[in-house]
C-alpha positions in Angstrom: 79.7 -2.1 66.1 76.5 -3.3 67.9 74.0 -0.4 68.1 73.5 -0.8 71.8 77.3 -0.6 72.4 77.5 2.4 70.2 74.7 4.2 72.0 76.3 3.4 75.4 79.7 4.8 74.0 78.0 8.1 72.9 76.3 8.4 76.2 79.5 8.1 78.1 81.1 10.8 76.0 78.2 13.1 76.7 78.4 12.5 80.4 82.1 13.3 80.5 81.9 16.5 78.6 82.5 19.6 80.8 79.4 21.6 81.6 77.9 20.8 78.2 75.5 18.7 76.3 76.6 16.4 73.4 76.5 17.4 69.7 75.9 14.5 67.4 75.5 14.7 63.6 75.1 18.5 63.6 72.2 18.5 66.1 72.1 20.4 69.3 71.1 18.7 72.6 70.2 20.9 75.5 72.9 20.8 78.3 72.1 18.0 80.8 72.3 20.5 83.7 70.5 23.8 83.1 72.5 25.3 86.0 75.7 24.7 84.1 74.5 26.8 81.2 73.5 29.5 83.7 77.0 29.3 85.2 78.5 29.8 81.7 76.3 32.9 81.2 77.9 34.5 84.2 81.4 33.5 83.1 80.9 34.8 79.5 79.3 38.1 80.7 82.3 38.6 83.1 84.7 37.9 80.2 83.0 40.3 77.8 82.4 43.2 80.2 84.5 46.3 79.4 84.9 49.6 81.2 82.9 52.2 79.2 84.7 55.2 77.8 82.3 57.5 79.7 82.7 57.0 83.5 79.1 58.0 84.0 77.8 55.3 81.7 76.2 52.2 83.2 77.1 49.2 81.0 74.6 46.4 80.7 75.6 43.1 79.1 73.6 40.0 78.3 75.0 36.7 77.0 73.0 34.0 75.3 74.8 30.6 75.1 74.4 29.0 71.7 76.8 26.0 72.1 79.3 24.5 74.6 81.9 21.9 73.6 85.5 20.9 74.0 87.9 21.2 71.1 91.7 20.8 71.1 91.7 20.5 74.9 89.9 23.9 75.1 86.4 24.7 76.3 84.6 26.5 73.4 81.6 28.7 73.9 79.6 30.1 71.1 77.4 33.0 72.3 75.4 36.0 71.3 76.5 39.1 73.2 74.3 42.1 73.7 75.8 45.3 75.2 73.9 48.6 75.9 75.2 51.6 77.8 73.0 54.1 79.6 74.0 57.5 80.9 72.0 58.9 83.8 71.1 62.5 83.4 68.5 64.5 85.4 66.2 61.6 86.1 66.3 60.0 82.6 68.8 57.9 80.7 70.7 58.8 77.5 71.9 56.1 75.2 75.6 55.3 75.4 77.7 52.7 73.6 76.1 49.5 72.4 76.3 46.5 70.1 75.0 43.1 69.3 77.5 40.5 68.2 78.1 36.7 68.0 81.4 35.5 69.5 83.5 32.4 70.0 85.3 32.2 73.3 88.1 29.7 73.8 89.1 29.0 77.4 92.1 27.1 78.5 91.3 24.4 81.1 93.3 24.6 84.3 92.4 21.9 86.8 89.0 21.7 85.1 88.4 25.4 85.4 88.2 27.9 82.4 91.0 30.4 82.3 92.8 32.7 79.8 89.9 33.3 77.4 90.5 34.2 73.7 87.7 36.1 72.1 87.0 35.6 68.4 84.7 38.0 66.5 83.3 37.4 63.1 84.8 39.4 60.2 83.1 42.7 59.4 81.6 43.5 56.0 81.5 40.9 53.2 83.3 38.2 55.2 80.8 38.3 58.1 78.5 35.4 57.0 81.4 33.2 55.9 83.3 33.7 59.2 80.0 33.0 61.1 79.7 29.7 59.3 83.3 28.8 60.3 82.5 29.7 63.8 79.4 27.4 63.7 81.5 24.4 62.5 79.0 23.9 59.7 76.2 23.4 62.2 73.1 25.1 60.6 71.3 25.5 63.9 74.2 27.2 65.6 74.7 29.4 62.5 71.0 30.5 62.6 71.1 31.2 66.3 74.3 33.2 66.0 72.8 35.2 63.2 69.8 36.1 65.4 72.0 38.5 67.3 71.7 41.0 64.4 68.0 41.4 64.7 67.3 40.8 68.4 66.9 44.4 69.7 63.1 44.2 70.2 63.4 40.8 71.8 66.1 41.5 74.4 65.5 45.2 75.1 63.2 44.7 78.0 65.6 42.2 79.6 68.4 44.8 79.3 66.2 47.4 81.0 65.4 45.0 83.9 69.2 44.6 84.3 69.5 48.4 84.3 66.8 48.6 87.1 68.9 46.2 89.1 71.9 48.4 88.7 69.9 51.5 89.7 68.8 49.8 92.9 72.2 48.3 93.7 73.9 51.7 93.4 71.1 53.6 95.2 70.6 55.9 92.2 67.7 58.1 93.3 65.3 60.0 91.1 65.3 57.6 88.2 62.2 55.5 88.8 59.0 57.2 87.8 55.3 56.8 87.0 54.3 57.9 83.5 53.1 61.3 84.7 56.2 62.2 86.8 59.0 62.0 84.1 61.2 65.1 84.5 60.5 67.6 81.7 57.5 65.6 80.4 54.8 66.2 82.9 52.7 68.8 81.0 51.6 69.4 77.4 52.6 65.9 76.3 51.3 63.2 74.0 51.3 59.6 75.0 51.5 56.8 72.4 51.1 53.2 73.7 53.0 50.5 71.8 54.9 52.9 69.6 56.0 51.6 66.2 59.3 49.8 66.0 59.7 49.7 69.8 59.4 46.6 72.1 56.1 45.8 73.6 55.7 47.1 77.1 57.1 50.6 76.4 55.3 53.9 75.9 56.3 57.0 74.0 55.9 60.2 75.9 56.6 63.3 73.7 56.2 67.0 74.0 53.2 68.1 71.9 55.1 71.1 70.6 58.0 68.9 69.3 55.7 66.4 67.8 53.6 69.0 65.9 56.7 70.8 64.7 58.2 67.6 63.2 54.8 66.6 61.7 54.7 69.9 59.9 58.1 68.9 58.3 56.7 65.8 56.6 57.3 66.2 52.9 59.7 69.1 53.4 62.8 67.4 54.9 64.3 64.0 54.3 63.8 62.6 57.9 61.1 64.3 60.0 61.6 63.2 63.6 61.2 64.4 67.2 62.7 63.7 70.6 60.9 62.1 73.4 60.9 59.5 76.1 60.5 55.7 75.8 59.0 54.8 79.1 59.4 51.2 80.3 56.2 50.2 82.1 57.8 47.3 84.1 60.6 49.3 85.6 59.5 52.9 85.6 62.7 53.9 83.8 62.7 56.6 81.1 65.0 56.6 78.1 65.6 59.6 75.8 64.7 58.5 72.3 64.2 59.7 68.7 61.0 58.9 67.0 59.9 59.2 63.4 56.4 57.8 63.6 53.3 60.0 63.4 50.3 58.0 64.8 48.0 61.0 65.0 
């Protein structure tokens, strides 16, 4: 086939694909319309949202689209899903449920609209990587991006806290936005550690000095010396109860 004709043929296929770019020879093209991918983010997040077991928990979900394509008359979406739950308590948040997982979603198309999604998860344990390769259809770029879900906490954490701030404001949840010196229970006799180890940039550790010194004194005496404190998010003013095991001073 003439190369110009072949190129025109491929272009026509790409233009007709629903809300997606075209994948040729294992390479990923960006979706032609960025708003289409944004629309799919909303669709996938709505699909994956579950009611938390604890009615007090505020569930936060983030979807990152890895690939969009049609297969067997279905719309296929490969995505990384991040879910964190936060339980409001006395002006601070406790950690609830959570997880980071790659998924494949298969939507039936009804009058061009996605309906009746089927959610496919990778196999746990030894079969995880192999099932992820099957999900990726042998595409190494997709495989690598789906695998990123397993080590993305530091990268996506601040985005999840911004989403939580939106929920706080939307639900008129009062008494949960602070400055660093007004965190309930952590206004006196505290130590402040900027950019704490193993935590995302833009967060500060605020800990009671007594708890810190007690845990520090256990170094070499117990298997895991640790202490409780607050991980304060500078951008939002939200305070998360956290466990720390770093001793910077």
